[in-house]
ZASE-862726 format. One line per 2 residues: their letters; for each residue z, x, y of C-alpha. Coordinates in Angstrom, 1 decimal. Each point is the difference from the previous one (the first is absolute). Example, Ala and Ser with C-alpha at 12.3 -4.5 7.8 and 13.67 -1.06 7.14 Angstrom:
2
as) 7.8 12.3 -4.5 ~ -0.7 1.4 3.4
This chain:
403
mv) -16.7 13.1 -16.7 ~ 2.1 -2.1 -2.4
et) 2.9 1.5 -1.9 ~ 1.0 -0.3 -3.7
lp) 3.1 0.8 -1.9 ~ 0.0 3.2 -2.1
da) -0.5 -0.6 -3.7 ~ 3.4 1.5 -0.7
tv) 1.7 -2.4 2.3 ~ -1.7 -3.0 -1.7
rr) 1.1 1.3 -3.4 ~ 3.6 0.3 1.1
mr) -0.2 -3.5 1.5 ~ -1.2 -1.4 -3.3
ry) 2.8 1.6 -1.9 ~ 2.6 -1.2 2.6
rk) -1.1 -3.6 -0.2 ~ -0.2 -0.2 -3.8
sr) 3.4 1.7 -0.3 ~ 1.6 -2.3 2.5
ll) -1.4 -3.1 -1.7 ~ 1.4 1.2 -3.4
hm) 3.3 0.7 1.7 ~ 0.2 -3.5 1.4
mq) -0.9 -1.5 -3.4 ~ 2.9 1.8 -1.5
el) 2.4 -0.7 2.8 ~ -0.8 -3.8 0.0
dv) -0.2 -0.1 -3.8 ~ -3.6 -1.1 -0.4
pt) -1.2 1.7 -3.2 ~ -3.7 -0.7 0.4
ll) -2.4 -1.2 2.7 ~ -3.4 -1.8 -0.1
iy) -1.6 0.4 3.4 ~ -3.0 -2.0 1.2
dp) 0.3 0.6 3.8 ~ -2.7 2.6 0.7
vs) 2.1 1.5 2.8 ~ 2.9 0.5 -2.3
ir) -2.3 1.5 -2.6 ~ -1.2 2.4 2.8
ya) 3.7 0.8 0.7 ~ 0.8 0.8 -3.6
td) -3.1 2.0 -0.9 ~ -2.3 0.4 3.0
sr) -2.7 -1.8 -1.8 ~ -1.9 -2.0 2.6
nv) -3.0 -1.6 -1.8 ~ -1.2 -3.3 1.4
qv) 3.3 -0.7 1.8 ~ -1.2 -2.9 2.1
ya) -1.8 -1.6 -2.9 ~ 3.1 0.3 -2.1
ln) 2.0 -1.8 2.6 ~ -1.9 -3.2 -1.0
hd) -0.9 0.8 -3.6 ~ 2.4 1.2 -2.7
cr) -2.5 2.5 -1.3 ~ 2.4 3.0 -0.4
yl) 3.7 0.6 -0.7 ~ 2.4 2.8 -0.5
fm) 2.8 0.2 -2.6 ~ 2.9 2.3 0.8
aa) 3.2 0.7 -2.0 ~ 3.2 1.5 1.2
dg) -0.6 2.9 -2.5 ~ -3.1 1.0 2.1
tt) -2.7 -1.6 -2.1 ~ -2.9 -1.0 2.4
el) -3.0 -1.7 -1.4 ~ -2.7 -1.5 2.2
fd) -2.3 -2.9 -1.1 ~ -3.0 0.2 2.2
wv) -3.2 -2.1 0.4 ~ -2.1 2.9 -1.3
ag) 0.6 2.7 -2.6 ~ -0.3 3.7 0.7
hd) 3.1 2.0 0.9 ~ -1.8 3.0 1.1
ay) -2.5 -1.8 2.2 ~ 2.5 -2.1 1.9
hg) 3.5 1.5 -0.6 ~ -0.5 3.5 -1.3
hl) 1.6 1.5 3.1 ~ 3.2 -2.1 -0.3
dt) 2.8 1.5 -2.1 ~ 2.1 -3.1 0.7
id) -1.8 -1.9 -2.8 ~ 0.4 0.6 -3.7
vv) -2.7 -2.2 -1.4 ~ -2.7 -2.3 1.4
hv) -1.1 -3.0 -2.0 ~ -2.6 -2.7 0.7
ar) 1.9 -3.0 1.5 ~ 0.1 -3.4 -1.6
pv) -0.1 -2.5 2.9 ~ 1.2 -3.5 -0.8
gf) -1.4 -2.9 1.9 ~ -2.8 -2.5 0.6
ms) -2.2 2.5 1.9 ~ 0.0 2.6 -2.8
dg) 0.4 -2.4 -3.0 ~ -1.3 -3.4 1.0
dd) 1.3 -2.8 -2.3 ~ -1.3 1.7 -3.2
nf) 1.9 3.3 -0.1 ~ 3.3 -0.7 1.8
at) 2.2 -0.2 -3.1 ~ -1.5 3.1 -1.5
sl) 0.4 2.0 3.2 ~ 3.6 -1.2 0.4
re) 0.9 1.1 -3.6 ~ -1.7 3.4 0.3
wa) 1.6 0.7 3.4 ~ 3.5 -1.0 -1.3
dq) -0.6 2.2 -3.1 ~ -0.5 3.0 2.4
ie) 3.1 -0.7 2.2 ~ 2.3 -0.9 -2.9
sl) -1.0 3.2 -1.8 ~ 0.8 2.2 3.0
vr) 3.3 -1.7 0.8 ~ 1.3 0.3 -3.6
rt) -1.2 3.6 -0.3 ~ 1.6 1.2 3.3
sp) 3.1 -2.3 0.1 ~ 0.7 -1.2 -3.5
dd) 3.6 -0.9 0.6 ~ -0.6 -1.8 3.3
pr) -3.2 -2.0 -0.1 ~ -0.2 -1.0 3.7
vg) -3.0 0.6 2.3 ~ 0.1 -0.2 3.8
id) -3.0 -1.9 1.4 ~ -1.3 0.0 3.6
rl) -2.5 -2.8 -0.6 ~ -1.2 -1.8 -3.1
sp) -1.5 -3.4 -1.0 ~ 2.5 -2.4 -1.5
fq) -2.1 0.0 -3.2 ~ 0.4 3.7 -0.4
aa) 3.7 -0.1 0.8 ~ 0.6 -2.8 -2.6
el) -1.9 1.9 -2.6 ~ 2.2 3.1 0.4
er) 3.1 -2.1 -0.1 ~ -1.2 -1.7 -3.2
rg) -0.2 3.5 -1.5 ~ 3.5 0.9 1.0
ia) -0.9 2.1 3.0 ~ 2.2 -1.1 2.9
vv) -1.8 -0.2 3.4 ~ 2.0 1.2 3.0
dg) -0.7 0.6 3.6 ~ -1.7 3.3 0.5
hp) 0.0 0.0 3.8 ~ 3.5 1.5 0.7
pi) -0.7 3.5 -1.5 ~ -3.5 0.0 1.4
yr) 0.8 -0.9 3.6 ~ 3.3 2.0 0.1
ar) -1.9 3.0 -1.1 ~ -2.8 -0.5 2.5
av) 2.5 -0.5 2.9 ~ 1.2 3.6 0.3
kg) -2.7 2.5 0.7 ~ -0.2 3.6 -1.1
se) -1.1 2.8 2.4 ~ -3.6 -0.1 -1.3
el) -0.2 -3.7 0.5 ~ 1.1 0.5 3.6
ea) -2.9 2.5 0.4 ~ -2.3 -2.7 -1.3
qr) 1.4 -2.5 2.5 ~ -0.5 2.4 2.9
la) -3.6 0.5 -1.1 ~ -0.5 -3.8 -0.1
ak) 1.5 -0.1 3.6 ~ -2.7 2.5 1.1
ac) -2.8 -2.1 -1.6 ~ 1.4 -3.1 1.7
hd) 0.3 1.7 3.3 ~ -3.6 1.1 -0.2
gf) -1.0 -3.6 -0.7 ~ 2.0 -1.3 3.0
er) -1.5 2.7 2.3 ~ -3.4 -1.2 -1.1
mf) 0.9 -3.6 0.6 ~ 1.3 0.7 3.5
aa) -3.2 1.8 0.9 ~ -2.2 -2.8 -1.5
tk) 1.9 -2.8 2.0 ~ -2.2 -1.4 2.7
pg) -1.2 -3.4 1.1 ~ -2.9 -1.4 -2.0
vt) 1.0 1.5 -3.4 ~ 1.6 -2.1 -2.7
es) 3.4 0.3 -1.7 ~ -1.8 1.0 -3.2
di) -1.9 2.7 1.9 ~ 3.3 1.6 1.1
wa) 1.8 -0.4 -3.3 ~ -2.9 1.6 -1.9
hl) 1.0 3.4 1.5 ~ 3.5 -0.2 -1.7
hq) -1.7 -0.5 -3.3 ~ -2.5 2.8 0.6
an) 2.7 2.5 0.9 ~ 2.1 -1.0 -3.0
ie) -2.9 0.5 -2.4 ~ -0.9 3.4 1.6
we) 3.6 1.1 -0.6 ~ -0.4 -1.2 -3.6
ge) 2.2 -3.0 0.6 ~ -0.4 -3.1 -2.1
wi) 0.2 -3.4 1.6 ~ 1.6 -2.2 2.7
na) 2.3 -2.8 -1.0 ~ -0.6 -2.7 2.7
ry) -2.6 -0.9 2.7 ~ 2.2 0.5 3.0
ll) -2.1 1.3 2.9 ~ 0.4 -2.9 2.5
sg) -1.0 -0.6 3.6 ~ 0.8 -2.3 3.0
ek) 1.3 -3.4 -1.0 ~ -0.2 0.9 -3.7
tn) 3.0 2.3 0.5 ~ 2.2 -3.1 0.4
pw) 1.3 -1.0 -2.4 ~ -0.3 3.2 -2.1
aq) -1.5 0.2 -3.5 ~ -3.4 -1.6 0.8
et) -2.9 2.0 -1.5 ~ -2.5 2.5 1.3
gl) -3.4 -1.6 0.7 ~ -3.0 0.0 2.2
rv) 1.7 -1.0 3.2 ~ -1.6 1.9 2.9
iq) 2.4 2.1 2.1 ~ 0.3 -1.0 3.6
kg) 1.0 2.2 3.0 ~ 3.8 0.1 0.2
di) 0.6 -1.3 -3.6 ~ 3.1 1.3 -1.7
ig) -0.9 1.6 -3.4 ~ 2.6 0.2 -2.8
cd) -0.3 1.7 -3.4 ~ 2.4 0.2 -2.9
sd) -1.5 2.8 -2.1 ~ 1.2 -1.0 -3.5
li) -1.9 3.2 -1.0 ~ 0.1 1.4 -3.6
gp) -1.0 3.6 0.7 ~ -0.3 3.4 -1.6
qg) 1.7 0.4 -3.4 ~ 0.5 -3.8 0.1
ya) 2.8 0.1 2.6 ~ 0.3 -2.7 2.6
hd) 0.3 0.5 3.7 ~ 1.0 -3.3 1.5
is) 0.3 -0.1 3.8 ~ -1.0 -2.4 2.7
rt) -1.3 0.8 3.5 ~ -1.2 -2.1 2.9
wi) -2.4 1.0 2.7 ~ -2.4 -1.5 2.6
ad) -3.7 -0.2 0.4 ~ -1.3 1.5 3.3
gv) 2.9 -1.2 2.1 ~ 3.7 0.3 0.9
pd) 2.7 -2.3 -1.3 ~ 1.5 -2.7 2.2
dr) 3.7 -0.3 0.6 ~ 0.5 -2.5 -2.9
qr) -1.8 2.2 -2.4 ~ 2.1 3.0 1.1
rl) 3.2 -2.1 -0.6 ~ -1.2 -0.9 -3.5
ys) -0.9 3.7 -0.8 ~ 3.4 1.2 1.3
aa) 1.8 -2.6 -2.0 ~ -1.8 1.0 -3.2
fe) 0.5 3.7 0.7 ~ 3.7 -0.5 0.5
hv) 0.3 -2.2 -3.1 ~ -1.6 2.8 -2.1
hr) 2.0 2.9 1.4 ~ 3.4 -1.8 0.2
nm) -0.4 -0.9 -3.7 ~ -1.1 3.5 -0.8
el) 3.3 1.3 1.5 ~ 2.0 -2.0 -2.5
le) -1.4 1.7 -3.0 ~ 2.2 2.5 -1.9
pg) 0.8 0.7 -3.6 ~ 2.7 -2.0 -1.5
ls) -0.6 -3.1 2.1 ~ -0.5 -3.2 -2.0
fl) -3.0 -2.3 0.3 ~ 2.2 -2.9 0.9
el) 1.7 2.1 2.7 ~ -3.4 0.7 1.5
te) -0.8 -3.7 0.1 ~ 3.4 -0.7 1.7
kg) -0.3 2.9 2.5 ~ -3.7 -0.2 0.6
ft) -1.3 -0.2 3.6 ~ -1.5 -3.4 0.8
ys) -2.5 -1.4 2.5 ~ 0.9 -2.5 2.6
pe) -0.4 -3.6 -1.3 ~ -3.5 -0.5 1.5
la) -1.3 3.0 -2.0 ~ 2.1 -0.3 -3.1
eq) -1.8 -3.2 -1.2 ~ -3.2 1.9 -1.0
nf) 1.5 3.3 -1.1 ~ -0.1 1.0 -3.6
tt) 2.5 -1.1 -2.7 ~ -0.1 3.7 -1.0
iy) 1.6 2.6 2.3 ~ -0.4 2.9 -2.4
hg) -2.0 0.5 -3.2 ~ -0.4 3.0 -2.4
ig) -3.2 2.0 0.0 ~ -1.5 2.5 -2.4
le) -3.1 -0.5 -2.1 ~ 0.0 -3.5 1.4
ne) 2.5 -2.4 1.6 ~ 3.1 0.4 -2.1
wp) 3.6 -1.0 -0.6 ~ 2.1 -0.5 2.0
ii) -0.8 -2.9 2.3 ~ 2.8 -0.6 2.6
ms) 0.2 -3.3 1.8 ~ -0.2 -0.3 3.8
pd) 3.3 -1.1 1.6 ~ -1.6 -3.0 1.8
ka) -1.7 -1.2 -3.3 ~ 3.0 0.4 -2.3
hi) 0.5 -3.7 -0.1 ~ -3.5 -0.5 -1.6
pg) 0.3 -0.4 -3.8 ~ -2.6 1.9 -2.0
ay) -3.0 1.2 2.0 ~ -1.1 3.6 -0.1
gg) 3.2 1.2 1.5 ~ 2.4 1.5 -2.4
gy) 3.5 -1.3 0.3 ~ 1.4 2.3 -2.7
dg) 2.3 3.0 0.1 ~ -0.4 3.7 -0.7
vl) 0.7 3.3 1.6 ~ -2.3 2.3 2.1
ev) -0.4 3.5 -1.6 ~ -1.3 3.3 1.3
gm) -3.7 0.2 -0.9 ~ -0.8 -3.7 0.4
tl) -2.9 -0.8 2.3 ~ -0.1 -3.3 1.9
ci) -2.1 -1.9 2.5 ~ 1.6 -1.8 3.0
es) -1.9 -3.2 0.8 ~ -0.3 -1.6 3.4
ya) -2.0 -2.7 1.7 ~ 0.5 -1.3 3.5
ge) -1.8 -3.2 1.0 ~ 1.2 -3.3 1.4
vg) -1.0 -3.2 -1.8 ~ -3.2 -1.2 1.5
gp) -0.4 3.2 2.0 ~ -3.5 1.4 0.8
dg) 0.6 3.2 -2.0 ~ 2.6 2.2 -1.6
vk) 1.1 3.5 -0.8 ~ 0.3 1.5 -3.6
le) 1.8 3.3 -0.4 ~ 1.3 1.6 -3.2
eq) 1.4 3.5 -0.9 ~ 0.2 1.8 -3.3
vl) 3.1 2.2 -0.4 ~ 1.8 2.3 -2.4
it) 3.7 -0.3 -0.7 ~ 1.7 3.4 0.4
dt) 3.6 1.2 0.0 ~ 0.1 -0.5 3.7
ga) -1.9 -3.3 0.3 ~ -3.6 -1.2 0.2
vp) -2.9 2.3 0.9 ~ -3.4 -1.5 0.9
ls) -2.8 0.9 -2.3 ~ -2.9 -1.2 2.2
it) -1.8 2.2 2.5 ~ -1.9 -2.8 1.8
py) 1.5 -0.5 3.5 ~ 1.1 -3.1 1.7
ee) -1.3 -1.2 3.4 ~ 2.8 1.5 2.0
aw) -1.7 -0.8 3.3 ~ 0.7 -3.7 -0.9
l) 3.8 0.5 -0.2
């Protein structure tokens, strides 16, 4: 039987998150925020309407001021029907989307003016002496219109991501619940793995478990088999599983209460690994756990890149640019670059500094597969930073018989 969080726990979690975001706004001197990212709206208010749709369409947005004012602009009206249970929101308005999909060519100028009227009014009311607004994402036309009206547009990401990085105790309960949902999904996938089924057949069991646990979605199509495990990051499809195929899955699961559980495991279909596959698995396992041992509060991100455990050269080539990334309601700040990829400019690898804090949750990424090899091993662990180091949050075991 699936578990849920008690209502009182969820209410405390909402209060913690909103309070932490307001604190970070004040600490980083961002007087107002305009948030479009639906995951950050979820963090601030626990409103989760049409999150995936809103990732692609700017149909809803949230205004927050450092004085606590919190007003949601949603794609439908009706506070009681959609948000009546949320004491994190003061007022709900009908949103004014701006763009070709909502306005065509005919109504763009009108929508832009009416939207800017809304935002300007809120900024001047809540921060009359400091008309700045922190934005997480916005079209250049909207930003220019606010600037034309004397509202300075600044980066809203620092307070949002710094707030999200350190979890409260109730958030950790939610993450442990997501771990259980994910583990259930992996157990079902293990049981469903046999020659003759497709990758999609197996992967569907992770989705089913997640939905049954009242989870939400899965970020990427990463259930791969056989030669598709090398290189990593190909996509799940209708490839038929053969006897002795390696199977790898990176869960990328957004589970109960919207919390992610992002782990990777590799197993085999109706067979035993050969010596080469065991060596790959042992290398990936060592890479994860040696890098887990480094984690402690107070260590800087750049120190972790410098000290990080690396693969031998033949395996380093295809490993990730990221060695650690934050995790919460989604993949989050920080991203910490792999030592053997620190020379690569840009990429999804970090390369900036910061400091680990107690309460951060991170994922440790690892992939072992030679260039041109027949298959590869993907492992990943999710951990909590405590006073004494890193504690794993996953409950899905490794294939210890392969080590």
